[in-house]
Biopython code that builds the backbone (N, CA, C, O; Angstrom):
import numpy as np
from Bio.PDB.StructureBuilder import StructureBuilder

atoms = [
    (1, "MET", "N", (0.505, -1.346, -0.106)),
    (1, "MET", "CA", (-0.413, 0.035, -0.268)),
    (1, "MET", "C", (0.648, 1.085, -0.040)),
    (1, "MET", "O", (1.666, 1.032, 0.650)),
    (2, "TYR", "N", (0.185, 1.996, -0.748)),
    (2, "TYR", "CA", (0.967, 3.627, -0.734)),
    (2, "TYR", "C", (0.103, 4.714, -0.422)),
    (2, "TYR", "O", (-1.105, 4.593, -0.621)),
    (3, "ASN", "N", (0.670, 5.946, 0.129)),
    (3, "ASN", "CA", (0.132, 6.683, 0.486)),
    (3, "ASN", "C", (0.787, 7.916, 0.310)),
    (3, "ASN", "O", (1.404, 8.341, 1.287)),
    (4, "LYS", "N", (0.786, 8.745, -0.979)),
    (4, "LYS", "CA", (1.961, 9.682, -1.603)),
    (4, "LYS", "C", (1.074, 10.704, -1.942)),
    (4, "LYS", "O", (0.295, 10.277, -2.795)),
    (5, "ALA", "N", (0.827, 11.977, -1.622)),
    (5, "ALA", "CA", (0.488, 13.164, -2.571)),
    (5, "ALA", "C", (1.310, 14.000, -2.889)),
    (5, "ALA", "O", (2.438, 13.998, -2.396)),
    (6, "PHE", "N", (0.972, 14.754, -3.645)),
    (6, "PHE", "CA", (1.946, 16.042, -4.703)),
    (6, "PHE", "C", (0.861, 16.627, -4.917)),
    (6, "PHE", "O", (-0.136, 16.047, -5.347)),
    (7, "LEU", "N", (0.943, 18.328, -4.536)),
    (7, "LEU", "CA", (0.242, 19.319, -5.035)),
    (7, "LEU", "C", (1.183, 20.583, -5.140)),
    (7, "LEU", "O", (2.178, 20.954, -4.517)),
    (8, "ILE", "N", (0.516, 21.038, -6.093)),
    (8, "ILE", "CA", (1.051, 22.551, -6.453)),
    (8, "ILE", "C", (-0.333, 23.356, -6.346)),
    (8, "ILE", "O", (-1.400, 23.072, -6.889)),
    (9, "GLY", "N", (-0.020, 24.485, -5.464)),
    (9, "GLY", "CA", (-1.008, 25.644, -5.138)),
    (9, "GLY", "C", (-0.477, 26.993, -4.644)),
    (9, "GLY", "O", (0.715, 27.286, -4.732)),
    (10, "ARG", "N", (-1.265, 27.680, -4.200)),
    (10, "ARG", "CA", (-1.187, 29.195, -3.585)),
    (10, "ARG", "C", (-1.406, 29.296, -2.423)),
    (10, "ARG", "O", (-2.582, 29.245, -2.063)),
    (11, "LEU", "N", (-0.361, 29.472, -1.446)),
    (11, "LEU", "CA", (-1.155, 29.518, 0.045)),
    (11, "LEU", "C", (-2.314, 30.999, -0.014)),
    (11, "LEU", "O", (-2.222, 32.121, -0.513)),
    (12, "VAL", "N", (-3.241, 30.366, 0.677)),
    (12, "VAL", "CA", (-4.940, 31.325, 0.762)),
    (12, "VAL", "C", (-4.669, 32.516, 2.016)),
    (12, "VAL", "O", (-5.310, 33.566, 2.055)),
    (13, "ARG", "N", (-3.563, 32.133, 3.060)),
    (13, "ARG", "CA", (-3.413, 32.740, 3.909)),
    (13, "ARG", "C", (-1.680, 32.614, 4.734)),
    (13, "ARG", "O", (-0.913, 31.651, 4.754)),
    (14, "ASP", "N", (-1.576, 33.551, 5.142)),
    (14, "ASP", "CA", (-0.053, 33.374, 5.996)),
    (14, "ASP", "C", (0.011, 31.950, 6.645)),
    (14, "ASP", "O", (-1.145, 31.549, 6.510)),
    (15, "PRO", "N", (0.721, 30.966, 7.274)),
    (15, "PRO", "CA", (0.453, 29.896, 7.582)),
    (15, "PRO", "C", (0.859, 30.282, 9.493)),
    (15, "PRO", "O", (1.522, 31.161, 10.044)),
    (16, "GLU", "N", (0.063, 29.111, 9.983)),
    (16, "GLU", "CA", (0.186, 29.379, 11.223)),
    (16, "GLU", "C", (0.642, 28.512, 12.040)),
    (16, "GLU", "O", (0.078, 27.484, 12.417)),
    (17, "MET", "N", (2.189, 29.105, 12.475)),
    (17, "MET", "CA", (3.109, 28.099, 12.993)),
    (17, "MET", "C", (2.913, 28.108, 14.997)),
    (17, "MET", "O", (2.626, 29.216, 15.452)),
    (18, "ARG", "N", (3.053, 27.056, 15.940)),
    (18, "ARG", "CA", (2.648, 27.044, 17.052)),
    (18, "ARG", "C", (4.018, 25.969, 17.639)),
    (18, "ARG", "O", (4.812, 25.505, 16.821)),
    (19, "VAL", "N", (4.147, 25.662, 19.206)),
    (19, "VAL", "CA", (5.052, 24.963, 19.291)),
    (19, "VAL", "C", (4.051, 24.075, 20.368)),
    (19, "VAL", "O", (3.303, 24.646, 21.162)),
    (20, "THR", "N", (4.180, 22.352, 20.246)),
    (20, "THR", "CA", (3.877, 21.555, 20.896)),
    (20, "THR", "C", (4.049, 21.824, 22.680)),
    (20, "THR", "O", (4.910, 22.571, 23.146)),
    (21, "SER", "N", (3.094, 21.088, 23.481)),
    (21, "SER", "CA", (3.858, 21.091, 24.827)),
    (21, "SER", "C", (5.182, 20.533, 24.825)),
    (21, "SER", "O", (6.102, 21.024, 25.479)),
    (22, "SER", "N", (5.276, 19.666, 24.208)),
    (22, "SER", "CA", (6.397, 18.826, 24.023)),
    (22, "SER", "C", (7.828, 19.704, 23.676)),
    (22, "SER", "O", (8.956, 19.504, 24.126)),
    (23, "GLY", "N", (7.436, 20.590, 22.857)),
    (23, "GLY", "CA", (8.243, 21.627, 22.103)),
    (23, "GLY", "C", (8.835, 21.081, 20.763)),
    (23, "GLY", "O", (9.984, 21.021, 20.325)),
    (24, "ILE", "N", (7.615, 20.707, 20.279)),
    (24, "ILE", "CA", (8.091, 20.220, 18.576)),
    (24, "ILE", "C", (7.126, 21.282, 17.678)),
    (24, "ILE", "O", (5.935, 21.538, 17.861)),
    (25, "ALA", "N", (7.952, 21.760, 16.749)),
    (25, "ALA", "CA", (7.100, 22.998, 15.954)),
    (25, "ALA", "C", (6.034, 22.269, 14.918)),
    (25, "ALA", "O", (6.395, 21.305, 14.244)),
    (26, "VAL", "N", (4.763, 22.778, 14.848)),
    (26, "VAL", "CA", (4.017, 22.079, 13.929)),
    (26, "VAL", "C", (3.413, 24.120, 13.316)),
    (26, "VAL", "O", (3.328, 25.259, 13.774)),
    (27, "THR", "N", (3.162, 23.304, 11.994)),
    (27, "THR", "CA", (2.379, 24.595, 11.019)),
    (27, "THR", "C", (1.823, 24.207, 10.119)),
    (27, "THR", "O", (2.154, 23.400, 9.251)),
    (28, "ASN", "N", (0.721, 24.904, 10.318)),
    (28, "ASN", "CA", (-0.913, 24.615, 9.512)),
    (28, "ASN", "C", (-0.955, 26.056, 8.320)),
    (28, "ASN", "O", (-0.824, 27.271, 8.471)),
    (29, "PHE", "N", (-1.100, 25.539, 7.632)),
    (29, "PHE", "CA", (-1.303, 26.201, 6.138)),
    (29, "PHE", "C", (-2.787, 25.734, 5.293)),
    (29, "PHE", "O", (-3.427, 24.926, 5.966)),
    (30, "THR", "N", (-3.247, 25.982, 4.360)),
    (30, "THR", "CA", (-4.029, 25.976, 3.375)),
    (30, "THR", "C", (-3.467, 26.247, 2.174)),
    (30, "THR", "O", (-2.752, 27.248, 2.130)),
    (31, "ILE", "N", (-3.650, 25.436, 0.924)),
    (31, "ILE", "CA", (-3.321, 26.257, -0.694)),
    (31, "ILE", "C", (-4.568, 25.883, -1.505)),
    (31, "ILE", "O", (-5.313, 24.903, -1.482)),
    (32, "ALA", "N", (-4.538, 26.762, -2.072)),
    (32, "ALA", "CA", (-5.602, 26.829, -3.166)),
    (32, "ALA", "C", (-4.870, 25.800, -4.790)),
    (32, "ALA", "O", (-3.805, 26.113, -5.322)),
    (33, "VAL", "N", (-5.651, 24.766, -5.212)),
    (33, "VAL", "CA", (-4.984, 23.719, -5.834)),
    (33, "VAL", "C", (-6.199, 23.920, -7.374)),
    (33, "VAL", "O", (-7.238, 23.261, -7.326)),
    (34, "ASP", "N", (-5.967, 24.760, -8.523)),
    (34, "ASP", "CA", (-6.633, 24.420, -9.401)),
    (34, "ASP", "C", (-7.248, 23.304, -9.578)),
    (34, "ASP", "O", (-6.636, 22.263, -9.335)),
    (35, "ARG", "N", (-8.666, 23.258, -10.066)),
    (35, "ARG", "CA", (-9.020, 21.644, -10.925)),
    (35, "ARG", "C", (-8.473, 21.891, -12.472)),
    (35, "ARG", "O", (-8.123, 22.917, -13.056)),
    (36, "ILE", "N", (-8.538, 20.774, -12.799)),
    (36, "ILE", "CA", (-8.588, 20.649, -13.861)),
    (36, "ILE", "C", (-10.089, 20.655, -14.718)),
    (36, "ILE", "O", (-10.972, 19.862, -14.389)),
    (37, "ARG", "N", (-10.309, 21.770, -16.009)),
    (37, "ARG", "CA", (-11.757, 21.718, -16.083)),
    (37, "ARG", "C", (-11.175, 21.999, -17.813)),
    (37, "ARG", "O", (-10.103, 22.390, -18.276)),
    (38, "ARG", "N", (-12.490, 21.576, -18.423)),
    (38, "ARG", "CA", (-12.952, 22.183, -19.258)),
    (38, "ARG", "C", (-13.291, 23.387, -20.389)),
    (38, "ARG", "O", (-14.177, 24.078, -19.888)),
    (39, "LYS", "N", (-13.014, 23.784, -21.411)),
    (39, "LYS", "CA", (-13.125, 24.926, -21.776)),
    (39, "LYS", "C", (-13.851, 25.463, -21.634)),
    (39, "LYS", "O", (-13.529, 26.651, -21.591)),
    (40, "ASP", "N", (-15.109, 25.240, -21.472)),
    (40, "ASP", "CA", (-16.593, 25.499, -21.267)),
    (40, "ASP", "C", (-16.907, 26.106, -19.795)),
    (40, "ASP", "O", (-17.803, 26.925, -19.592)),
    (41, "ALA", "N", (-16.163, 25.661, -18.939)),
    (41, "ALA", "CA", (-15.981, 25.397, -17.164)),
    (41, "ALA", "C", (-15.772, 26.542, -16.786)),
    (41, "ALA", "O", (-14.988, 27.404, -17.183)),
    (42, "GLU", "N", (-16.782, 26.511, -15.706)),
    (42, "GLU", "CA", (-15.740, 27.790, -15.044)),
    (42, "GLU", "C", (-14.703, 27.002, -14.082)),
    (42, "GLU", "O", (-14.704, 25.853, -13.641)),
    (43, "LYS", "N", (-13.964, 27.917, -13.963)),
    (43, "LYS", "CA", (-12.394, 27.640, -13.182)),
    (43, "LYS", "C", (-13.007, 27.848, -12.398)),
    (43, "LYS", "O", (-13.849, 28.746, -12.355)),
    (44, "SER", "N", (-12.573, 26.564, -11.030)),
    (44, "SER", "CA", (-12.570, 26.245, -9.668)),
    (44, "SER", "C", (-10.999, 25.995, -9.327)),
    (44, "SER", "O", (-9.978, 26.005, -10.014)),
    (45, "ALA", "N", (-11.320, 25.723, -7.707)),
    (45, "ALA", "CA", (-10.230, 25.192, -7.251)),
    (45, "ALA", "C", (-10.653, 24.472, -5.668)),
    (45, "ALA", "O", (-11.708, 24.592, -5.044)),
    (46, "ASP", "N", (-9.555, 23.789, -5.353)),
    (46, "ASP", "CA", (-9.714, 22.910, -4.108)),
    (46, "ASP", "C", (-8.588, 23.682, -3.082)),
    (46, "ASP", "O", (-7.454, 24.139, -3.223)),
    (47, "PHE", "N", (-9.535, 23.562, -2.010)),
    (47, "PHE", "CA", (-8.468, 23.969, -0.724)),
    (47, "PHE", "C", (-8.125, 23.272, 0.141)),
    (47, "PHE", "O", (-9.032, 22.892, 0.881)),
    (48, "ILE", "N", (-6.825, 22.829, 0.429)),
    (48, "ILE", "CA", (-6.426, 21.619, 0.605)),
    (48, "ILE", "C", (-5.597, 21.946, 1.795)),
    (48, "ILE", "O", (-4.757, 22.834, 1.645)),
    (49, "ARG", "N", (-5.731, 21.206, 3.281)),
    (49, "ARG", "CA", (-4.736, 22.022, 4.183)),
    (49, "ARG", "C", (-3.545, 21.116, 4.646)),
    (49, "ARG", "O", (-3.565, 19.893, 4.505)),
    (50, "ILE", "N", (-2.558, 21.775, 5.183)),
    (50, "ILE", "CA", (-0.917, 21.266, 5.061)),
    (50, "ILE", "C", (-0.674, 21.408, 6.310)),
    (50, "ILE", "O", (-0.874, 22.549, 6.726)),
    (51, "VAL", "N", (-0.300, 20.625, 7.087)),
    (51, "VAL", "CA", (0.666, 20.408, 8.131)),
    (51, "VAL", "C", (2.168, 20.008, 8.105)),
    (51, "VAL", "O", (2.439, 18.888, 7.673)),
    (52, "ALA", "N", (2.999, 20.688, 8.457)),
    (52, "ALA", "CA", (4.231, 20.289, 8.315)),
    (52, "ALA", "C", (4.914, 20.143, 10.143)),
    (52, "ALA", "O", (4.468, 20.842, 11.054)),
    (53, "TRP", "N", (5.583, 19.518, 10.257)),
    (53, "TRP", "CA", (6.115, 19.513, 11.359)),
    (53, "TRP", "C", (7.553, 19.623, 11.555)),
    (53, "TRP", "O", (8.182, 19.685, 10.499)),
    (54, "ARG", "N", (8.253, 19.665, 12.644)),
    (54, "ARG", "CA", (9.640, 19.850, 13.417)),
    (54, "ARG", "C", (10.457, 21.030, 12.476)),
    (54, "ARG", "O", (9.927, 22.130, 12.321)),
    (55, "ARG", "N", (11.709, 20.736, 11.898)),
    (55, "ARG", "CA", (12.089, 22.140, 11.140)),
    (55, "ARG", "C", (11.539, 22.217, 9.763)),
    (55, "ARG", "O", (11.824, 23.109, 8.964)),
    (56, "LEU", "N", (10.826, 21.341, 9.563)),
    (56, "LEU", "CA", (10.081, 21.748, 8.065)),
    (56, "LEU", "C", (8.734, 22.749, 8.266)),
    (56, "LEU", "O", (8.173, 23.320, 7.331)),
    (57, "ALA", "N", (8.362, 22.833, 9.588)),
    (57, "ALA", "CA", (7.168, 23.490, 10.015)),
    (57, "ALA", "C", (7.739, 24.751, 10.284)),
    (57, "ALA", "O", (6.951, 25.690, 10.176)),
    (58, "GLU", "N", (9.354, 25.135, 10.731)),
    (58, "GLU", "CA", (10.006, 26.218, 11.196)),
    (58, "GLU", "C", (10.030, 27.181, 9.607)),
    (58, "GLU", "O", (9.434, 28.230, 9.362)),
    (59, "ILE", "N", (10.903, 26.410, 8.753)),
    (59, "ILE", "CA", (10.723, 26.917, 7.769)),
    (59, "ILE", "C", (9.587, 27.365, 7.168)),
    (59, "ILE", "O", (9.510, 28.520, 6.749)),
    (60, "CYS", "N", (8.787, 26.662, 7.088)),
    (60, "CYS", "CA", (7.261, 27.233, 6.627)),
    (60, "CYS", "C", (6.854, 28.590, 7.124)),
    (60, "CYS", "O", (6.477, 29.425, 6.302)),
    (61, "GLY", "N", (6.913, 28.956, 8.756)),
    (61, "GLY", "CA", (6.304, 29.743, 9.571)),
    (61, "GLY", "C", (7.473, 30.832, 9.067)),
    (61, "GLY", "O", (7.196, 32.015, 9.260)),
    (62, "GLU", "N", (8.597, 30.564, 8.515)),
    (62, "GLU", "CA", (9.088, 31.833, 8.279)),
    (62, "GLU", "C", (8.913, 32.129, 7.205)),
    (62, "GLU", "O", (8.335, 33.204, 7.046)),
    (63, "TYR", "N", (9.290, 31.391, 6.046)),
    (63, "TYR", "CA", (9.386, 31.891, 4.448)),
    (63, "TYR", "C", (8.299, 31.907, 3.795)),
    (63, "TYR", "O", (8.290, 32.634, 2.802)),
    (64, "LEU", "N", (7.124, 31.176, 4.105)),
    (64, "LEU", "CA", (5.765, 31.044, 3.428)),
    (64, "LEU", "C", (5.115, 32.261, 3.830)),
    (64, "LEU", "O", (5.279, 32.671, 4.980)),
    (65, "LYS", "N", (4.340, 32.931, 2.949)),
    (65, "LYS", "CA", (3.366, 34.025, 2.639)),
    (65, "LYS", "C", (2.130, 33.548, 2.247)),
    (65, "LYS", "O", (2.082, 32.395, 1.820)),
    (66, "LYS", "N", (0.920, 34.340, 2.320)),
    (66, "LYS", "CA", (-0.360, 34.575, 1.493)),
    (66, "LYS", "C", (0.200, 34.442, -0.268)),
    (66, "LYS", "O", (1.004, 35.202, -0.808)),
    (67, "GLY", "N", (-0.404, 33.414, -0.820)),
    (67, "GLY", "CA", (0.223, 33.987, -2.379)),
    (67, "GLY", "C", (1.169, 33.091, -3.046)),
    (67, "GLY", "O", (1.343, 32.982, -4.260)),
    (68, "LYS", "N", (1.839, 32.376, -1.968)),
    (68, "LYS", "CA", (3.354, 32.114, -2.654)),
    (68, "LYS", "C", (2.872, 30.817, -3.014)),
    (68, "LYS", "O", (2.125, 29.977, -2.511)),
    (69, "LEU", "N", (3.602, 30.945, -4.134)),
    (69, "LEU", "CA", (3.153, 29.390, -5.224)),
    (69, "LEU", "C", (4.191, 28.243, -4.676)),
    (69, "LEU", "O", (5.395, 28.266, -4.930)),
    (70, "VAL", "N", (3.448, 27.091, -3.770)),
    (70, "VAL", "CA", (4.545, 25.920, -3.343)),
    (70, "VAL", "C", (3.988, 24.527, -3.991)),
    (70, "VAL", "O", (2.910, 24.287, -4.535)),
    (71, "ALA", "N", (5.175, 23.659, -3.720)),
    (71, "ALA", "CA", (5.242, 22.466, -4.166)),
    (71, "ALA", "C", (5.007, 21.675, -3.093)),
    (71, "ALA", "O", (5.940, 21.716, -2.290)),
    (72, "VAL", "N", (3.728, 20.671, -2.644)),
    (72, "VAL", "CA", (4.245, 19.918, -1.192)),
    (72, "VAL", "C", (3.875, 18.421, -1.498)),
    (72, "VAL", "O", (2.913, 18.005, -2.142)),
    (73, "GLU", "N", (4.903, 17.699, -0.861)),
    (73, "GLU", "CA", (4.449, 16.025, -1.181)),
    (73, "GLU", "C", (4.652, 15.741, 0.260)),
    (73, "GLU", "O", (5.374, 16.083, 1.197)),
    (74, "GLY", "N", (3.783, 15.042, 0.016)),
    (74, "GLY", "CA", (3.465, 14.553, 1.535)),
    (74, "GLY", "C", (2.568, 12.936, 1.595)),
    (74, "GLY", "O", (2.670, 12.080, 0.717)),
    (75, "ARG", "N", (1.805, 12.824, 2.708)),
    (75, "ARG", "CA", (0.840, 11.652, 2.625)),
    (75, "ARG", "C", (-0.635, 12.342, 3.218)),
    (75, "ARG", "O", (-0.578, 13.162, 4.135)),
    (76, "LEU", "N", (-1.755, 11.998, 2.705)),
    (76, "LEU", "CA", (-3.501, 11.946, 3.329)),
    (76, "LEU", "C", (-3.458, 11.687, 4.379)),
    (76, "LEU", "O", (-2.698, 10.749, 4.622)),
    (77, "GLN", "N", (-4.179, 12.298, 5.561)),
    (77, "GLN", "CA", (-4.192, 11.904, 6.793)),
    (77, "GLN", "C", (-5.806, 12.093, 7.040)),
    (77, "GLN", "O", (-6.381, 13.178, 6.955)),
    (78, "ILE", "N", (-6.369, 10.965, 7.328)),
    (78, "ILE", "CA", (-7.492, 11.212, 7.585)),
    (78, "ILE", "C", (-8.227, 11.401, 9.317)),
    (78, "ILE", "O", (-8.367, 10.310, 9.869)),
    (79, "SER", "N", (-8.538, 12.245, 9.899)),
    (79, "SER", "CA", (-9.028, 12.467, 11.257)),
    (79, "SER", "C", (-10.323, 12.628, 11.714)),
    (79, "SER", "O", (-11.130, 13.199, 10.981)),
    (80, "SER", "N", (-10.647, 12.236, 12.766)),
    (80, "SER", "CA", (-12.116, 12.324, 13.137)),
    (80, "SER", "C", (-11.833, 12.922, 14.447)),
    (80, "SER", "O", (-10.773, 12.796, 15.061)),
    (81, "TYR", "N", (-13.190, 13.793, 14.944)),
    (81, "TYR", "CA", (-13.491, 14.344, 16.374)),
    (81, "TYR", "C", (-15.187, 14.429, 16.668)),
    (81, "TYR", "O", (-15.859, 14.373, 15.638)),
    (82, "GLU", "N", (-15.851, 14.539, 17.783)),
    (82, "GLU", "CA", (-17.140, 14.406, 17.771)),
    (82, "GLU", "C", (-17.161, 15.988, 18.360)),
    (82, "GLU", "O", (-16.556, 16.535, 19.281)),
    (83, "LYS", "N", (-18.232, 16.487, 17.300)),
    (83, "LYS", "CA", (-18.299, 17.882, 17.887)),
    (83, "LYS", "C", (-20.602, 18.045, 17.777)),
    (83, "LYS", "O", (-21.465, 17.879, 16.914)),
    (84, "ASP", "N", (-20.555, 18.366, 18.952)),
    (84, "ASP", "CA", (-22.433, 18.758, 19.134)),
    (84, "ASP", "C", (-22.666, 16.684, 18.924)),
    (84, "ASP", "O", (-23.536, 16.420, 18.093)),
    (85, "GLY", "N", (-22.122, 15.676, 19.451)),
    (85, "GLY", "CA", (-22.722, 14.769, 19.330)),
    (85, "GLY", "C", (-22.561, 14.015, 17.825)),
    (85, "GLY", "O", (-22.719, 12.794, 17.841)),
    (86, "GLU", "N", (-22.253, 14.659, 16.510)),
    (86, "GLU", "CA", (-21.742, 14.258, 15.850)),
    (86, "GLU", "C", (-20.321, 13.883, 15.403)),
    (86, "GLU", "O", (-19.425, 14.541, 15.931)),
    (87, "LYS", "N", (-19.949, 12.902, 14.486)),
    (87, "LYS", "CA", (-18.554, 12.399, 14.077)),
    (87, "LYS", "C", (-18.294, 13.657, 13.140)),
    (87, "LYS", "O", (-19.336, 13.889, 12.527)),
    (88, "VAL", "N", (-17.652, 14.231, 12.925)),
    (88, "VAL", "CA", (-16.669, 14.909, 11.947)),
    (88, "VAL", "C", (-15.208, 14.529, 11.615)),
    (88, "VAL", "O", (-14.343, 14.261, 12.449)),
    (89, "TYR", "N", (-15.045, 14.548, 10.105)),
    (89, "TYR", "CA", (-13.724, 14.054, 9.784)),
    (89, "TYR", "C", (-13.548, 14.804, 9.011)),
    (89, "TYR", "O", (-14.391, 15.307, 8.268)),
    (90, "THR", "N", (-11.716, 15.135, 9.080)),
    (90, "THR", "CA", (-10.829, 15.811, 8.494)),
    (90, "THR", "C", (-9.954, 15.204, 7.474)),
    (90, "THR", "O", (-9.508, 14.058, 7.514)),
    (91, "SER", "N", (-9.763, 16.048, 6.597)),
    (91, "SER", "CA", (-8.763, 15.991, 5.977)),
    (91, "SER", "C", (-7.450, 16.322, 5.507)),
    (91, "SER", "O", (-7.581, 16.531, 4.301)),
    (92, "ASP", "N", (-6.346, 16.464, 5.812)),
    (92, "ASP", "CA", (-4.946, 16.787, 5.975)),
    (92, "ASP", "C", (-3.984, 16.291, 4.809)),
    (92, "ASP", "O", (-4.431, 15.249, 4.331)),
    (93, "ILE", "N", (-3.059, 16.617, 4.332)),
    (93, "ILE", "CA", (-1.453, 16.367, 3.938)),
    (93, "ILE", "C", (-0.745, 16.604, 4.802)),
    (93, "ILE", "O", (-0.961, 17.674, 5.371)),
    (94, "VAL", "N", (0.298, 15.831, 5.259)),
    (94, "VAL", "CA", (1.399, 15.865, 6.116)),
    (94, "VAL", "C", (2.517, 16.094, 5.082)),
    (94, "VAL", "O", (2.682, 15.273, 4.180)),
    (95, "ALA", "N", (3.184, 17.044, 5.179)),
    (95, "ALA", "CA", (4.118, 17.335, 4.251)),
    (95, "ALA", "C", (5.150, 17.022, 4.499)),
    (95, "ALA", "O", (5.549, 17.586, 5.518)),
    (96, "ASP", "N", (6.288, 15.947, 3.792)),
    (96, "ASP", "CA", (7.446, 15.763, 3.845)),
    (96, "ASP", "C", (8.369, 16.248, 3.039)),
    (96, "ASP", "O", (9.548, 16.048, 3.330)),
    (97, "ASN", "N", (8.140, 16.742, 2.247)),
    (97, "ASN", "CA", (8.698, 17.755, 1.089)),
    (97, "ASN", "C", (8.244, 19.170, 1.081)),
    (97, "ASN", "O", (7.201, 19.452, 1.671)),
    (98, "LEU", "N", (8.980, 20.153, 0.422)),
    (98, "LEU", "CA", (8.302, 21.474, 0.101)),
    (98, "LEU", "C", (9.169, 22.357, -0.644)),
    (98, "LEU", "O", (10.297, 22.752, -0.348)),
    (99, "GLN", "N", (8.435, 22.612, -1.694)),
    (99, "GLN", "CA", (9.494, 23.526, -2.792)),
    (99, "GLN", "C", (8.952, 24.637, -2.399)),
    (99, "GLN", "O", (7.945, 24.570, -1.693)),
    (100, "MET", "N", (9.543, 26.010, -2.799)),
    (100, "MET", "CA", (8.769, 27.389, -3.323)),
    (100, "MET", "C", (9.219, 27.465, -4.703)),
    (100, "MET", "O", (10.342, 27.278, -5.173)),
    (101, "LEU", "N", (8.139, 27.772, -5.247)),
    (101, "LEU", "CA", (8.331, 27.476, -6.448)),
    (101, "LEU", "C", (8.493, 29.013, -7.004)),
    (101, "LEU", "O", (9.034, 29.185, -8.096)),
    (102, "ASP", "N", (8.004, 30.154, -6.217)),
    (102, "ASP", "CA", (8.106, 32.118, -6.446)),
    (102, "ASP", "C", (9.457, 32.318, -6.508)),
    (102, "ASP", "O", (10.375, 32.023, -5.743)),
    (103, "ARG", "N", (9.393, 33.004, -7.806)),
    (103, "ARG", "CA", (11.043, 33.623, -7.295)),
    (103, "ARG", "C", (11.138, 34.315, -6.542)),
    (103, "ARG", "O", (10.173, 35.062, -6.384)),
    (104, "GLY", "N", (12.200, 34.469, -5.737)),
    (104, "GLY", "CA", (12.269, 35.668, -4.786)),
    (104, "GLY", "C", (13.355, 36.541, -4.657)),
    (104, "GLY", "O", (13.404, 37.552, -3.957)),
    (105, "MET", "N", (14.555, 35.898, -5.664)),
    (105, "MET", "CA", (15.613, 36.741, -5.737)),
    (105, "MET", "C", (16.084, 36.376, -7.269)),
    (105, "MET", "O", (16.040, 35.208, -7.657)),
    (106, "PRO", "N", (16.516, 37.394, -8.077)),
    (106, "PRO", "CA", (16.784, 37.487, -9.764)),
    (106, "PRO", "C", (17.493, 36.277, -9.676)),
    (106, "PRO", "O", (17.037, 35.517, -10.530)),
    (107, "ASP", "N", (18.728, 35.556, -8.803)),
    (107, "ASP", "CA", (19.475, 34.051, -9.075)),
    (107, "ASP", "C", (19.009, 33.292, -8.489)),
    (107, "ASP", "O", (19.612, 32.220, -8.439)),
    (108, "GLN", "N", (17.372, 33.444, -7.542)),
    (108, "GLN", "CA", (17.031, 32.022, -6.904)),
    (108, "GLN", "C", (15.889, 31.650, -7.564)),
    (108, "GLN", "O", (14.959, 32.451, -7.661)),
    (109, "GLU", "N", (15.822, 30.501, -8.052)),
    (109, "GLU", "CA", (14.727, 30.280, -8.700)),
    (109, "GLU", "C", (13.809, 29.230, -7.773)),
    (109, "GLU", "O", (12.605, 29.485, -7.769)),
    (110, "MET", "N", (14.119, 28.419, -7.219)),
    (110, "MET", "CA", (13.355, 27.211, -6.344)),
    (110, "MET", "C", (14.693, 26.721, -5.331)),
    (110, "MET", "O", (15.897, 26.499, -5.460)),
    (111, "VAL", "N", (13.565, 26.711, -4.164)),
    (111, "VAL", "CA", (14.211, 26.128, -2.761)),
    (111, "VAL", "C", (13.660, 25.148, -2.399)),
    (111, "VAL", "O", (12.440, 25.076, -2.550)),
    (112, "GLN", "N", (14.487, 23.928, -1.723)),
    (112, "GLN", "CA", (13.734, 22.761, -1.978)),
    (112, "GLN", "C", (14.066, 22.548, -0.230)),
    (112, "GLN", "O", (15.224, 22.613, 0.182)),
    (113, "HIS", "N", (13.147, 22.345, 0.499)),
    (113, "HIS", "CA", (13.006, 21.346, 1.651)),
    (113, "HIS", "C", (12.592, 20.291, 1.768)),
    (113, "HIS", "O", (11.763, 19.909, 0.942)),
    (114, "SER", "N", (12.978, 19.478, 2.761)),
    (114, "SER", "CA", (13.212, 18.437, 3.213)),
    (114, "SER", "C", (12.804, 18.058, 4.530)),
    (114, "SER", "O", (13.695, 18.441, 5.289)),
    (115, "GLU", "N", (11.748, 17.405, 5.276)),
    (115, "GLU", "CA", (11.518, 16.651, 6.355)),
    (115, "GLU", "C", (13.038, 15.950, 6.788)),
    (115, "GLU", "O", (13.588, 16.069, 7.883)),
    (116, "SER", "N", (13.605, 15.092, 5.450)),
    (116, "SER", "CA", (14.323, 14.248, 5.779)),
    (116, "SER", "C", (15.761, 14.540, 5.606)),
    (116, "SER", "O", (16.618, 13.688, 5.369)),
    (117, "GLU", "N", (15.989, 15.997, 5.764)),
    (117, "GLU", "CA", (17.232, 16.693, 5.368)),
    (117, "GLU", "C", (17.807, 17.425, 6.889)),
    (117, "GLU", "O", (18.867, 18.033, 7.034)),
    (118, "PHE", "N", (16.684, 17.135, 8.003)),
    (118, "PHE", "CA", (16.753, 17.734, 9.352)),
    (118, "PHE", "C", (16.945, 17.052, 10.506)),
    (118, "PHE", "O", (16.986, 17.653, 11.579)),
]
sb = StructureBuilder()
sb.init_structure("model")
sb.init_model(0)
sb.init_chain("A")
sb.init_seg("    ")
for serial, (resi, resn, name, xyz) in enumerate(atoms, 1):
    if name == "N":
        sb.init_residue(resn, " ", resi, " ")
    sb.init_atom(name, np.array(xyz, "f"), 0.0, 1.0, " ", f" {name:<3s}", serial, name[0])
structure = sb.get_structure()
């Protein structure tokens, strides 16, 4: 079995970084990913929540901003919780690798960061 997701999209808002009670950094952000469409269809997008941990979370919190184009590689995680007596399911991508695709400086095209590097 294989659980792998690869997405390219733009951040819809600035990322939210926090530190857990055990001192581990975690950053949450959402990207908008365009849907493939026919010529006559309206443009639409999916909004996908991303979670980054540890050093990758710190990098995301420091360098990512609303509107930034990123490529995210990770795994799909489905969770659930109870709210008002009903079970609610959530879907997130847990990031393993991240590439910032926007040009930041004239001589810097892409910056790649991986959880395994840290």
